[in-house]
C-alpha atoms as an extended CHARMM CRD file, in Angstrom:
* protein
*
       295  EXT
         1         1  MET       CA            -21.4150000000        7.3630000000       49.6290000000  PROA      1               0.0000000000
         2         2  LYS       CA            -17.8800000000        6.0040000000       49.8320000000  PROA      2               0.0000000000
         3         3  LYS       CA            -19.1270000000        2.5050000000       48.8990000000  PROA      3               0.0000000000
         4         4  ILE       CA            -20.8940000000        3.9380000000       45.8240000000  PROA      4               0.0000000000
         5         5  CYS       CA            -17.7370000000        5.7670000000       44.6990000000  PROA      5               0.0000000000
         6         6  ASN       CA            -15.6510000000        2.5910000000       45.0870000000  PROA      6               0.0000000000
         7         7  PHE       CA            -18.2160000000        0.6510000000       43.0540000000  PROA      7               0.0000000000
         8         8  VAL       CA            -18.1180000000        3.2300000000       40.2050000000  PROA      8               0.0000000000
         9         9  PHE       CA            -14.2940000000        3.1400000000       40.2220000000  PROA      9               0.0000000000
        10        10  VAL       CA            -14.2250000000       -0.6090000000       39.8870000000  PROA      10              0.0000000000
        11        11  ILE       CA            -16.6650000000       -0.5250000000       36.9080000000  PROA      11              0.0000000000
        12        12  VAL       CA            -14.6360000000        2.1700000000       35.1380000000  PROA      12              0.0000000000
        13        13  PHE       CA            -11.4250000000        0.1850000000       35.7250000000  PROA      13              0.0000000000
        14        14  ILE       CA            -12.8800000000       -3.0270000000       34.2910000000  PROA      14              0.0000000000
        15        15  ILE       CA            -14.2000000000       -1.3070000000       31.2040000000  PROA      15              0.0000000000
        16        16  GLY       CA            -10.8960000000        0.4160000000       30.6560000000  PROA      16              0.0000000000
        17        17  CYS       CA             -8.9910000000       -2.8760000000       30.6010000000  PROA      17              0.0000000000
        18        18  ASN       CA            -10.2510000000       -3.7650000000       27.1460000000  PROA      18              0.0000000000
        19        19  GLU       CA             -8.1960000000       -1.1080000000       25.3750000000  PROA      19              0.0000000000
        20        20  THR       CA             -5.4600000000        1.1460000000       26.6400000000  PROA      20              0.0000000000
        21        21  PRO       CA             -6.3990000000        4.7190000000       25.6970000000  PROA      21              0.0000000000
        22        22  PRO       CA             -4.2010000000        6.4920000000       23.1580000000  PROA      22              0.0000000000
        23        23  ILE       CA             -1.3110000000        7.9720000000       25.1070000000  PROA      23              0.0000000000
        24        24  ILE       CA              1.2130000000        8.9720000000       22.4440000000  PROA      24              0.0000000000
        25        25  ASP       CA              0.3790000000       11.5150000000       19.8030000000  PROA      25              0.0000000000
        26        26  PHE       CA              2.8880000000       12.3980000000       17.1240000000  PROA      26              0.0000000000
        27        27  SER       CA              0.6100000000       14.7750000000       15.2160000000  PROA      27              0.0000000000
        28        28  GLU       CA              1.9960000000       18.0710000000       14.0430000000  PROA      28              0.0000000000
        29        29  LYS       CA              0.6940000000       21.1480000000       15.7820000000  PROA      29              0.0000000000
        30        30  ASN       CA             -2.4110000000       22.7160000000       14.1500000000  PROA      30              0.0000000000
        31        31  SER       CA             -3.2470000000       19.4530000000       12.4180000000  PROA      31              0.0000000000
        32        32  ASP       CA             -6.5300000000       17.7180000000       13.0740000000  PROA      32              0.0000000000
        33        33  LEU       CA             -5.3010000000       14.4140000000       11.5480000000  PROA      33              0.0000000000
        34        34  LEU       CA             -5.2560000000       11.5890000000       14.0200000000  PROA      34              0.0000000000
        35        35  ASP       CA             -1.7650000000       10.1960000000       14.7140000000  PROA      35              0.0000000000
        36        36  THR       CA             -1.3390000000        7.9980000000       17.7690000000  PROA      36              0.0000000000
        37        37  THR       CA             -0.2690000000        4.6060000000       19.0780000000  PROA      37              0.0000000000
        38        38  TYR       CA             -1.5560000000        2.3820000000       21.8650000000  PROA      38              0.0000000000
        39        39  ILE       CA             -2.0810000000       -1.2360000000       22.9640000000  PROA      39              0.0000000000
        40        40  VAL       CA             -5.2570000000       -3.1420000000       22.3830000000  PROA      40              0.0000000000
        41        41  SER       CA             -6.5810000000       -6.1720000000       24.2850000000  PROA      41              0.0000000000
        42        42  PRO       CA             -7.5510000000       -8.8490000000       23.5280000000  PROA      42              0.0000000000
        43        43  ILE       CA             -4.9410000000       -9.3530000000       20.8190000000  PROA      43              0.0000000000
        44        44  PRO       CA             -6.5790000000       -9.9690000000       17.4230000000  PROA      44              0.0000000000
        45        45  SER       CA             -6.1860000000      -13.2880000000       15.6520000000  PROA      45              0.0000000000
        46        46  SER       CA             -3.5770000000      -13.5200000000       12.9880000000  PROA      46              0.0000000000
        47        47  VAL       CA             -4.5700000000      -13.0270000000        9.3320000000  PROA      47              0.0000000000
        48        48  SER       CA             -3.1390000000      -14.1140000000        6.0170000000  PROA      48              0.0000000000
        49        49  THR       CA             -0.6920000000      -11.9090000000        4.1650000000  PROA      49              0.0000000000
        50        50  MET       CA             -2.2810000000      -10.0660000000        1.2820000000  PROA      50              0.0000000000
        51        51  ILE       CA             -0.7240000000      -10.5380000000       -2.1550000000  PROA      51              0.0000000000
        52        52  PHE       CA              0.8310000000       -7.2960000000       -3.4190000000  PROA      52              0.0000000000
        53        53  VAL       CA              1.8080000000       -7.2840000000       -7.0950000000  PROA      53              0.0000000000
        54        54  GLU       CA              3.8590000000       -4.3310000000       -8.3320000000  PROA      54              0.0000000000
        55        55  ASP       CA              3.9940000000       -3.9730000000      -12.0990000000  PROA      55              0.0000000000
        56        56  LEU       CA              6.8040000000       -1.8990000000      -13.6000000000  PROA      56              0.0000000000
        57        57  THR       CA              5.3830000000       -0.9450000000      -16.9200000000  PROA      57              0.0000000000
        58        58  GLY       CA              5.3450000000        1.5490000000      -19.7810000000  PROA      58              0.0000000000
        59        59  VAL       CA              3.0820000000        2.7120000000      -22.6060000000  PROA      59              0.0000000000
        60        60  ARG       CA              5.5920000000        1.9530000000      -25.3740000000  PROA      60              0.0000000000
        61        61  CYS       CA              6.2590000000       -1.5770000000      -24.0700000000  PROA      61              0.0000000000
        62        62  SER       CA              4.5420000000       -4.1170000000      -26.3490000000  PROA      62              0.0000000000
        63        63  ASN       CA              4.6700000000       -6.9620000000      -23.8400000000  PROA      63              0.0000000000
        64        64  CYS       CA              3.3930000000       -4.8720000000      -20.8790000000  PROA      64              0.0000000000
        65        65  PRO       CA             -0.2720000000       -5.6420000000      -21.6220000000  PROA      65              0.0000000000
        66        66  LYS       CA              0.5910000000       -9.3410000000      -21.0080000000  PROA      66              0.0000000000
        67        67  ALA       CA              1.7770000000       -8.4370000000      -17.4940000000  PROA      67              0.0000000000
        68        68  ALA       CA             -1.4980000000       -6.5570000000      -16.8820000000  PROA      68              0.0000000000
        69        69  GLU       CA             -3.4180000000       -9.6520000000      -17.9940000000  PROA      69              0.0000000000
        70        70  LYS       CA             -1.3950000000      -11.7260000000      -15.5470000000  PROA      70              0.0000000000
        71        71  ILE       CA             -2.5520000000       -9.5360000000      -12.7000000000  PROA      71              0.0000000000
        72        72  LYS       CA             -6.1440000000      -10.0280000000      -13.7590000000  PROA      72              0.0000000000
        73        73  GLU       CA             -5.6130000000      -13.7950000000      -13.6260000000  PROA      73              0.0000000000
        74        74  ILE       CA             -4.1080000000      -13.6020000000      -10.1870000000  PROA      74              0.0000000000
        75        75  LYS       CA             -7.0510000000      -11.4800000000       -8.9370000000  PROA      75              0.0000000000
        76        76  VAL       CA             -9.5900000000      -13.9350000000      -10.3210000000  PROA      76              0.0000000000
        77        77  ALA       CA             -7.7410000000      -16.8230000000       -8.6570000000  PROA      77              0.0000000000
        78        78  ASN       CA             -7.5640000000      -14.9740000000       -5.3170000000  PROA      78              0.0000000000
        79        79  PRO       CA            -10.7020000000      -12.8100000000       -4.9810000000  PROA      79              0.0000000000
        80        80  GLY       CA            -10.3540000000      -10.0750000000       -2.4130000000  PROA      80              0.0000000000
        81        81  ASN       CA             -6.7750000000      -11.0280000000       -1.5480000000  PROA      81              0.0000000000
        82        82  VAL       CA             -4.7660000000       -9.1520000000       -4.1530000000  PROA      82              0.0000000000
        83        83  VAL       CA             -3.6130000000       -5.5260000000       -4.2100000000  PROA      83              0.0000000000
        84        84  ALA       CA             -1.8430000000       -4.2750000000       -7.3380000000  PROA      84              0.0000000000
        85        85  ILE       CA             -0.0250000000       -1.1640000000       -8.4780000000  PROA      85              0.0000000000
        86        86  GLY       CA              1.0450000000       -0.2820000000      -11.9670000000  PROA      86              0.0000000000
        87        87  ALA       CA              4.1400000000        1.9390000000      -11.6680000000  PROA      87              0.0000000000
        88        88  TYR       CA              4.9980000000        3.9670000000      -14.7940000000  PROA      88              0.0000000000
        89        89  PRO       CA              8.5610000000        5.2180000000      -14.4590000000  PROA      89              0.0000000000
        90        90  GLY       CA             10.3030000000        7.2850000000      -17.1640000000  PROA      90              0.0000000000
        91        91  THR       CA             13.7870000000        5.8570000000      -16.9520000000  PROA      91              0.0000000000
        92        92  LEU       CA             13.7510000000        3.5260000000      -19.9650000000  PROA      92              0.0000000000
        93        93  LYS       CA             12.5520000000        6.0500000000      -22.4730000000  PROA      93              0.0000000000
        94        94  ASN       CA             12.1190000000        3.6490000000      -25.4250000000  PROA      94              0.0000000000
        95        95  PHE       CA              9.5210000000        1.8010000000      -23.3400000000  PROA      95              0.0000000000
        96        96  MET       CA              8.1830000000        4.5010000000      -21.0420000000  PROA      96              0.0000000000
        97        97  ASP       CA              7.9660000000        7.8500000000      -22.8590000000  PROA      97              0.0000000000
        98        98  PRO       CA              4.3480000000        9.0940000000      -22.9880000000  PROA      98              0.0000000000
        99        99  TRP       CA              2.5730000000        9.4330000000      -26.3090000000  PROA      99              0.0000000000
       100       100  PRO       CA              2.0140000000       13.0620000000      -27.4300000000  PROA      100             0.0000000000
       101       101  GLY       CA             -1.5540000000       14.1590000000      -26.8300000000  PROA      101             0.0000000000
       102       102  PHE       CA             -2.3690000000       11.3570000000      -24.3700000000  PROA      102             0.0000000000
       103       103  GLN       CA             -2.4460000000       11.2070000000      -20.5520000000  PROA      103             0.0000000000
       104       104  ILE       CA              0.9370000000       11.1240000000      -18.8830000000  PROA      104             0.0000000000
       105       105  LEU       CA              1.0500000000        8.1880000000      -16.4950000000  PROA      105             0.0000000000
       106       106  ASN       CA              4.6790000000        8.5760000000      -15.4290000000  PROA      106             0.0000000000
       107       107  THR       CA              5.3130000000        9.7810000000      -11.8660000000  PROA      107             0.0000000000
       108       108  THR       CA              8.3630000000       10.6450000000       -9.7790000000  PROA      108             0.0000000000
       109       109  GLU       CA              7.1450000000        8.0540000000       -7.2620000000  PROA      109             0.0000000000
       110       110  ALA       CA              7.3140000000        5.3730000000       -9.9250000000  PROA      110             0.0000000000
       111       111  ASP       CA             10.8700000000        6.4540000000      -10.7600000000  PROA      111             0.0000000000
       112       112  ASN       CA             11.8170000000        6.1970000000       -7.0730000000  PROA      112             0.0000000000
       113       113  ILE       CA             10.2970000000        2.6960000000       -6.8260000000  PROA      113             0.0000000000
       114       114  PHE       CA             12.0130000000        1.6100000000      -10.0260000000  PROA      114             0.0000000000
       115       115  VAL       CA             15.4420000000        2.7280000000       -8.7360000000  PROA      115             0.0000000000
       116       116  SER       CA             15.3560000000        2.4520000000       -4.9610000000  PROA      116             0.0000000000
       117       117  VAL       CA             13.2160000000       -0.6330000000       -4.5410000000  PROA      117             0.0000000000
       118       118  TYR       CA             14.0740000000       -2.6800000000       -7.6540000000  PROA      118             0.0000000000
       119       119  GLY       CA             17.5530000000       -1.4200000000       -8.4610000000  PROA      119             0.0000000000
       120       120  SER       CA             16.7740000000       -0.1640000000      -12.0060000000  PROA      120             0.0000000000
       121       121  PRO       CA             15.8900000000       -3.2780000000      -14.0740000000  PROA      121             0.0000000000
       122       122  SER       CA             17.2330000000       -3.1150000000      -17.6160000000  PROA      122             0.0000000000
       123       123  ALA       CA             13.9740000000       -4.1460000000      -19.2560000000  PROA      123             0.0000000000
       124       124  ILE       CA             10.1980000000       -4.2680000000      -18.7140000000  PROA      124             0.0000000000
       125       125  PRO       CA              7.6740000000       -5.7150000000      -18.1400000000  PROA      125             0.0000000000
       126       126  THR       CA              8.8370000000       -6.9100000000      -14.7830000000  PROA      126             0.0000000000
       127       127  GLY       CA              7.9190000000       -6.3670000000      -11.1440000000  PROA      127             0.0000000000
       128       128  GLY       CA              7.6820000000       -7.9620000000       -7.7630000000  PROA      128             0.0000000000
       129       129  VAL       CA              5.3720000000       -9.8450000000       -5.4550000000  PROA      129             0.0000000000
       130       130  ASN       CA              5.4040000000       -8.2460000000       -2.0290000000  PROA      130             0.0000000000
       131       131  ARG       CA              8.8450000000       -6.8730000000       -2.9010000000  PROA      131             0.0000000000
       132       132  LYS       CA             10.2650000000      -10.1400000000       -1.6940000000  PROA      132             0.0000000000
       133       133  VAL       CA             13.3750000000      -11.9670000000       -2.9340000000  PROA      133             0.0000000000
       134       134  PHE       CA             12.1650000000      -15.5450000000       -3.3020000000  PROA      134             0.0000000000
       135       135  PRO       CA             14.3370000000      -18.6480000000       -3.0320000000  PROA      135             0.0000000000
       136       136  GLY       CA             16.3150000000      -19.1420000000       -6.1810000000  PROA      136             0.0000000000
       137       137  GLU       CA             16.0230000000      -15.4750000000       -7.1730000000  PROA      137             0.0000000000
       138       138  THR       CA             18.6850000000      -12.8010000000       -6.8690000000  PROA      138             0.0000000000
       139       139  THR       CA             16.4630000000       -9.7550000000       -7.3160000000  PROA      139             0.0000000000
       140       140  LYS       CA             13.0630000000       -8.5630000000       -6.1470000000  PROA      140             0.0000000000
       141       141  TYR       CA             11.9390000000       -8.0790000000       -9.7180000000  PROA      141             0.0000000000
       142       142  VAL       CA             10.9970000000      -11.2040000000      -11.6840000000  PROA      142             0.0000000000
       143       143  SER       CA              9.2380000000      -12.0650000000      -14.9370000000  PROA      143             0.0000000000
       144       144  TYR       CA              5.4760000000      -11.6520000000      -14.8490000000  PROA      144             0.0000000000
       145       145  ASN       CA              5.1970000000      -15.3540000000      -15.7220000000  PROA      145             0.0000000000
       146       146  LYS       CA              6.4440000000      -16.0820000000      -12.1800000000  PROA      146             0.0000000000
       147       147  TRP       CA              3.9850000000      -13.8290000000      -10.3260000000  PROA      147             0.0000000000
       148       148  SER       CA              1.2710000000      -16.4690000000       -9.9610000000  PROA      148             0.0000000000
       149       149  GLY       CA              3.6020000000      -19.0220000000       -8.3590000000  PROA      149             0.0000000000
       150       150  TYR       CA              5.0270000000      -16.5310000000       -5.9180000000  PROA      150             0.0000000000
       151       151  SER       CA              1.5290000000      -15.2530000000       -5.1250000000  PROA      151             0.0000000000
       152       152  ASP       CA              0.6650000000      -18.7780000000       -4.0010000000  PROA      152             0.0000000000
       153       153  ILE       CA              3.6100000000      -18.7020000000       -1.5710000000  PROA      153             0.0000000000
       154       154  ILE       CA              2.5610000000      -15.3220000000       -0.1280000000  PROA      154             0.0000000000
       155       155  LYS       CA             -1.0540000000      -16.2550000000        0.4860000000  PROA      155             0.0000000000
       156       156  SER       CA             -0.0230000000      -19.3110000000        2.4960000000  PROA      156             0.0000000000
       157       157  GLN       CA              1.8010000000      -17.1320000000        5.0270000000  PROA      157             0.0000000000
       158       158  ASN       CA              0.3900000000      -15.2570000000        8.0460000000  PROA      158             0.0000000000
       159       159  SER       CA              1.1810000000      -11.6020000000        8.5550000000  PROA      159             0.0000000000
       160       160  PRO       CA              2.2860000000      -10.2930000000       11.9800000000  PROA      160             0.0000000000
       161       161  LEU       CA             -0.3510000000       -7.5390000000       11.7120000000  PROA      161             0.0000000000
       162       162  LYS       CA             -3.7310000000       -6.6850000000       10.3270000000  PROA      162             0.0000000000
       163       163  LEU       CA             -4.9000000000       -3.4940000000        8.6750000000  PROA      163             0.0000000000
       164       164  GLN       CA             -8.2430000000       -1.7870000000        9.2010000000  PROA      164             0.0000000000
       165       165  CYS       CA             -8.8910000000        1.0920000000        6.8240000000  PROA      165             0.0000000000
       166       166  GLU       CA            -11.8900000000        3.3900000000        6.2800000000  PROA      166             0.0000000000
       167       167  LEU       CA            -12.7910000000        6.4310000000        4.2030000000  PROA      167             0.0000000000
       168       168  VAL       CA            -13.5570000000        9.1390000000        6.7480000000  PROA      168             0.0000000000
       169       169  ASP       CA            -14.6020000000       11.8860000000        4.3560000000  PROA      169             0.0000000000
       170       170  PHE       CA            -14.5420000000       13.0820000000        0.7880000000  PROA      170             0.0000000000
       171       171  ASP       CA            -15.2160000000       16.7390000000        0.0510000000  PROA      171             0.0000000000
       172       172  THR       CA            -16.6880000000       17.0750000000       -3.4240000000  PROA      172             0.0000000000
       173       173  THR       CA            -15.7900000000       20.8000000000       -3.6490000000  PROA      173             0.0000000000
       174       174  SER       CA            -12.0890000000       20.5640000000       -2.6370000000  PROA      174             0.0000000000
       175       175  ARG       CA            -11.7960000000       16.8920000000       -3.8310000000  PROA      175             0.0000000000
       176       176  LYS       CA             -9.9170000000       16.1090000000       -0.6240000000  PROA      176             0.0000000000
       177       177  ALA       CA            -10.2270000000       12.5730000000        0.6920000000  PROA      177             0.0000000000
       178       178  ARG       CA             -9.4470000000       11.6330000000        4.2870000000  PROA      178             0.0000000000
       179       179  ILE       CA             -8.8290000000        8.0590000000        5.3710000000  PROA      179             0.0000000000
       180       180  ARG       CA             -8.0920000000        6.3230000000        8.7020000000  PROA      180             0.0000000000
       181       181  VAL       CA             -5.6350000000        3.5070000000        8.9470000000  PROA      181             0.0000000000
       182       182  LYS       CA             -5.1870000000        1.1350000000       11.8890000000  PROA      182             0.0000000000
       183       183  ALA       CA             -2.1760000000       -1.2020000000       11.8810000000  PROA      183             0.0000000000
       184       184  ILE       CA             -2.6100000000       -3.7790000000       14.6790000000  PROA      184             0.0000000000
       185       185  PHE       CA              0.1360000000       -6.2430000000       15.5110000000  PROA      185             0.0000000000
       186       186  THR       CA             -1.0320000000       -9.7650000000       16.1900000000  PROA      186             0.0000000000
       187       187  LYS       CA              2.3550000000      -10.9410000000       17.4440000000  PROA      187             0.0000000000
       188       188  PHE       CA              5.8200000000       -9.5450000000       18.2600000000  PROA      188             0.0000000000
       189       189  PHE       CA              7.7950000000       -8.1340000000       15.3200000000  PROA      189             0.0000000000
       190       190  MET       CA             11.3410000000       -6.9790000000       15.7270000000  PROA      190             0.0000000000
       191       191  GLU       CA             12.3730000000       -5.0540000000       12.6050000000  PROA      191             0.0000000000
       192       192  SER       CA             11.4260000000       -1.4300000000       12.0220000000  PROA      192             0.0000000000
       193       193  LEU       CA              8.4210000000       -0.9710000000        9.6590000000  PROA      193             0.0000000000
       194       194  ASN       CA              7.0430000000        1.8490000000        7.5740000000  PROA      194             0.0000000000
       195       195  LEU       CA              3.4670000000        2.7840000000        6.6680000000  PROA      195             0.0000000000
       196       196  THR       CA              3.0930000000        3.7230000000        2.9960000000  PROA      196             0.0000000000
       197       197  VAL       CA             -0.0040000000        5.1520000000        1.3340000000  PROA      197             0.0000000000
       198       198  TYR       CA             -0.3810000000        5.4310000000       -2.4310000000  PROA      198             0.0000000000
       199       199  LEU       CA             -3.3120000000        6.5890000000       -4.5690000000  PROA      199             0.0000000000
       200       200  SER       CA             -4.1870000000        4.6170000000       -7.7120000000  PROA      200             0.0000000000
       201       201  GLU       CA             -6.7670000000        4.9230000000      -10.4940000000  PROA      201             0.0000000000
       202       202  ASP       CA             -8.4760000000        2.3370000000      -12.6480000000  PROA      202             0.0000000000
       203       203  GLU       CA             -9.9130000000        2.4820000000      -16.1750000000  PROA      203             0.0000000000
       204       204  ILE       CA             -7.6750000000        5.1940000000      -17.5690000000  PROA      204             0.0000000000
       205       205  ILE       CA             -7.9630000000        5.2520000000      -21.3390000000  PROA      205             0.0000000000
       206       206  SER       CA             -4.6070000000        6.0750000000      -22.9160000000  PROA      206             0.0000000000
       207       207  LYS       CA             -2.4800000000        4.9010000000      -25.8240000000  PROA      207             0.0000000000
       208       208  GLN       CA             -0.5210000000        1.6680000000      -25.4470000000  PROA      208             0.0000000000
       209       209  LEU       CA              1.7700000000       -0.3230000000      -27.6590000000  PROA      209             0.0000000000
       210       210  MET       CA              0.2770000000       -3.8390000000      -27.9650000000  PROA      210             0.0000000000
       211       211  PRO       CA              1.8530000000       -7.3000000000      -28.3710000000  PROA      211             0.0000000000
       212       212  ASP       CA              1.0550000000       -7.2510000000      -32.0850000000  PROA      212             0.0000000000
       213       213  GLY       CA              3.3020000000       -4.1940000000      -32.4860000000  PROA      213             0.0000000000
       214       214  LYS       CA              0.4150000000       -1.8200000000      -33.0670000000  PROA      214             0.0000000000
       215       215  ALA       CA             -0.5410000000        1.0870000000      -30.7920000000  PROA      215             0.0000000000
       216       216  LEU       CA             -4.0560000000        1.0950000000      -29.3700000000  PROA      216             0.0000000000
       217       217  ASP       CA             -5.4240000000        4.5910000000      -28.5710000000  PROA      217             0.0000000000
       218       218  THR       CA             -8.2850000000        3.1970000000      -26.4100000000  PROA      218             0.0000000000
       219       219  TYR       CA             -6.2910000000        0.8240000000      -24.1710000000  PROA      219             0.0000000000
       220       220  ILE       CA             -7.6000000000        0.6570000000      -20.5670000000  PROA      220             0.0000000000
       221       221  HSD       CA             -4.9090000000        1.0320000000      -17.9070000000  PROA      221             0.0000000000
       222       222  ASN       CA             -5.7690000000       -0.2250000000      -14.4200000000  PROA      222             0.0000000000
       223       223  HSD       CA             -4.3180000000        0.2670000000      -10.8820000000  PROA      223             0.0000000000
       224       224  VAL       CA             -2.1560000000        3.1170000000      -12.1260000000  PROA      224             0.0000000000
       225       225  LEU       CA             -0.0410000000        4.7690000000       -9.4670000000  PROA      225             0.0000000000
       226       226  ARG       CA             -1.1450000000        8.3910000000       -9.4190000000  PROA      226             0.0000000000
       227       227  LYS       CA              0.6410000000        9.7400000000       -6.3780000000  PROA      227             0.0000000000
       228       228  SER       CA              2.1750000000        8.8500000000       -3.0530000000  PROA      228             0.0000000000
       229       229  VAL       CA              0.3810000000       10.3010000000       -0.0300000000  PROA      229             0.0000000000
       230       230  THR       CA              3.3590000000        9.5090000000        2.2200000000  PROA      230             0.0000000000
       231       231  PRO       CA              6.9330000000        9.4730000000        1.0130000000  PROA      231             0.0000000000
       232       232  PHE       CA              7.2750000000        6.6770000000       -1.5510000000  PROA      232             0.0000000000
       233       233  ASN       CA              9.1320000000        4.5250000000        1.0060000000  PROA      233             0.0000000000
       234       234  GLY       CA              6.6530000000        5.2860000000        3.7880000000  PROA      234             0.0000000000
       235       235  ILE       CA              6.7910000000        6.7990000000        7.2850000000  PROA      235             0.0000000000
       236       236  THR       CA              8.4240000000        4.9140000000       10.1430000000  PROA      236             0.0000000000
       237       237  LEU       CA              6.1180000000        3.4190000000       12.7630000000  PROA      237             0.0000000000
       238       238  LYS       CA              7.5530000000        4.5730000000       16.0800000000  PROA      238             0.0000000000
       239       239  ILE       CA              6.4140000000        3.3860000000       19.5010000000  PROA      239             0.0000000000
       240       240  ASN       CA              7.8590000000        6.6380000000       20.7750000000  PROA      240             0.0000000000
       241       241  PRO       CA              9.9640000000        9.4100000000       19.1410000000  PROA      241             0.0000000000
       242       242  GLN       CA             13.1520000000        7.4310000000       19.8030000000  PROA      242             0.0000000000
       243       243  THR       CA             11.9570000000        3.8210000000       19.2150000000  PROA      243             0.0000000000
       244       244  SER       CA             10.9250000000        1.9450000000       16.1000000000  PROA      244             0.0000000000
       245       245  GLY       CA             10.7620000000       -1.8020000000       15.7780000000  PROA      245             0.0000000000
       246       246  ASN       CA             10.2560000000       -4.2920000000       18.6600000000  PROA      246             0.0000000000
       247       247  TYR       CA              6.4810000000       -4.0510000000       18.2260000000  PROA      247             0.0000000000
       248       248  GLU       CA              4.6880000000       -6.0400000000       20.8420000000  PROA      248             0.0000000000
       249       249  ALA       CA              1.4900000000       -7.9940000000       20.2070000000  PROA      249             0.0000000000
       250       250  GLY       CA             -1.4660000000       -5.6620000000       20.4740000000  PROA      250             0.0000000000
       251       251  ARG       CA              0.5350000000       -2.5760000000       19.4670000000  PROA      251             0.0000000000
       252       252  THR       CA             -1.6840000000       -0.3990000000       17.3150000000  PROA      252             0.0000000000
       253       253  PHE       CA             -0.8330000000        2.5620000000       15.1080000000  PROA      253             0.0000000000
       254       254  ASP       CA             -3.8790000000        4.7040000000       14.3810000000  PROA      254             0.0000000000
       255       255  ARG       CA             -3.4190000000        7.4530000000       11.8050000000  PROA      255             0.0000000000
       256       256  GLU       CA             -5.3910000000        9.5950000000        9.3590000000  PROA      256             0.0000000000
       257       257  PHE       CA             -4.2220000000       10.8530000000        5.9960000000  PROA      257             0.0000000000
       258       258  GLU       CA             -5.6680000000       13.4380000000        3.6810000000  PROA      258             0.0000000000
       259       259  THR       CA             -4.9530000000       14.1240000000        0.0390000000  PROA      259             0.0000000000
       260       260  GLU       CA             -6.3890000000       16.0010000000       -2.8890000000  PROA      260             0.0000000000
       261       261  LEU       CA             -7.5010000000       14.3050000000       -6.1190000000  PROA      261             0.0000000000
       262       262  SER       CA             -6.6500000000       16.0240000000       -9.3850000000  PROA      262             0.0000000000
       263       263  PRO       CA             -9.7200000000       17.3080000000      -11.2670000000  PROA      263             0.0000000000
       264       264  SER       CA             -8.8280000000       14.9810000000      -14.1320000000  PROA      264             0.0000000000
       265       265  TRP       CA             -8.9430000000       11.8270000000      -11.9690000000  PROA      265             0.0000000000
       266       266  LYS       CA            -12.2260000000        9.9390000000      -11.7730000000  PROA      266             0.0000000000
       267       267  LYS       CA            -13.0270000000        9.7950000000       -8.0300000000  PROA      267             0.0000000000
       268       268  ASP       CA            -15.0930000000        6.5880000000       -8.3020000000  PROA      268             0.0000000000
       269       269  LYS       CA            -12.2090000000        4.8230000000       -9.9590000000  PROA      269             0.0000000000
       270       270  CYS       CA             -9.5790000000        5.9190000000       -7.4010000000  PROA      270             0.0000000000
       271       271  SER       CA             -8.2880000000        3.7770000000       -4.4750000000  PROA      271             0.0000000000
       272       272  PHE       CA             -5.8730000000        4.1290000000       -1.6470000000  PROA      272             0.0000000000
       273       273  VAL       CA             -3.2200000000        1.4330000000       -1.4590000000  PROA      273             0.0000000000
       274       274  ILE       CA             -1.9720000000        0.9740000000        2.0810000000  PROA      274             0.0000000000
       275       275  LEU       CA              1.2240000000       -0.8970000000        2.7420000000  PROA      275             0.0000000000
       276       276  ILE       CA              3.1910000000       -1.8940000000        5.8160000000  PROA      276             0.0000000000
       277       277  ASN       CA              6.7580000000       -2.4460000000        4.6320000000  PROA      277             0.0000000000
       278       278  ARG       CA             10.3290000000       -2.7140000000        5.5590000000  PROA      278             0.0000000000
       279       279  PHE       CA             12.6720000000       -0.2440000000        3.9790000000  PROA      279             0.0000000000
       280       280  ASP       CA             16.1990000000       -0.9430000000        5.1520000000  PROA      280             0.0000000000
       281       281  ALA       CA             19.4370000000       -2.2610000000        3.7190000000  PROA      281             0.0000000000
       282       282  ASP       CA             18.3340000000       -5.8710000000        4.0950000000  PROA      282             0.0000000000
       283       283  SER       CA             14.7600000000       -5.7700000000        2.8970000000  PROA      283             0.0000000000
       284       284  LYS       CA             12.0050000000       -3.8000000000        1.2280000000  PROA      284             0.0000000000
       285       285  GLU       CA              9.4040000000       -6.5120000000        1.8220000000  PROA      285             0.0000000000
       286       286  ILE       CA              5.6870000000       -5.7540000000        2.0330000000  PROA      286             0.0000000000
       287       287  ILE       CA              4.4880000000       -7.2670000000        5.3420000000  PROA      287             0.0000000000
       288       288  GLN       CA              0.7810000000       -6.4350000000        4.8130000000  PROA      288             0.0000000000
       289       289  ALA       CA             -1.3210000000       -4.6060000000        2.2480000000  PROA      289             0.0000000000
       290       290  GLU       CA             -4.8850000000       -3.2910000000        1.8300000000  PROA      290             0.0000000000
       291       291  GLU       CA             -6.8690000000       -1.4240000000       -0.8100000000  PROA      291             0.0000000000
       292       292  LEU       CA             -9.5160000000        1.1400000000        0.0670000000  PROA      292             0.0000000000
       293       293  GLU       CA            -11.8190000000        2.3310000000       -2.7240000000  PROA      293             0.0000000000
       294       294  ILE       CA            -13.1390000000        5.8900000000       -2.8140000000  PROA      294             0.0000000000
       295       295  ARG       CA            -16.8260000000        5.4630000000       -3.4650000000  PROA      295             0.0000000000
């Protein structure tokens, strides 16, 4: 009997070596949303960095449709490797004020991104690629004519982590969507990182000033930032309550998020945008990105 027990123990030990069970849980009490971190083995292979294009735009900006077209070009050139957000702040009122009687696309989150990430540019259209300051630039925001070139730089780089995202549930009555996000480090990374989740919507028909100076009532707005599920700057990834940063290879953060869609938003046109980003005095760079459609 003792030999049998020893044999069972060895088998269980071998199986358990593949992945260390979740041992740290930061979930709030009375919440059924998964929130844990653990180490996986073997360590996954490294993956390329996704291109993240952030378009600071407005409905009264006549050149902003040109920036939207540039994003389309980048997506065609890099199928499946581009995540985009159209942020509609309200700061530059001449360019950004909504048209009476049409959908309001402005959000507080877009205002926060405009000010805290990009330092309040004086004009639009503009935006960033992975919120990175590229060689020769002094700001994260650059002309949309430069987005393609900087996208080529990003796609040639490997990210220190990979993202695995899935739609866990969508309740058609409450319109609540739940997603699961795994951030898995493929190599050591020293700086503290945040996990940010946005919700966007495609194919919103709303009035837009066009390059010819005329306003088009039936303009189609895509990848519009509707809300931030986390704080706009993200939530810090902590190995334990006291420690962020110094993420070892194999370190995995496994979390669920839940949010409610407005009745006016088309569920089949909505997507979650998941970002792993720095948010410190030195950098706001997007380290990895992913898009998860709600279908």
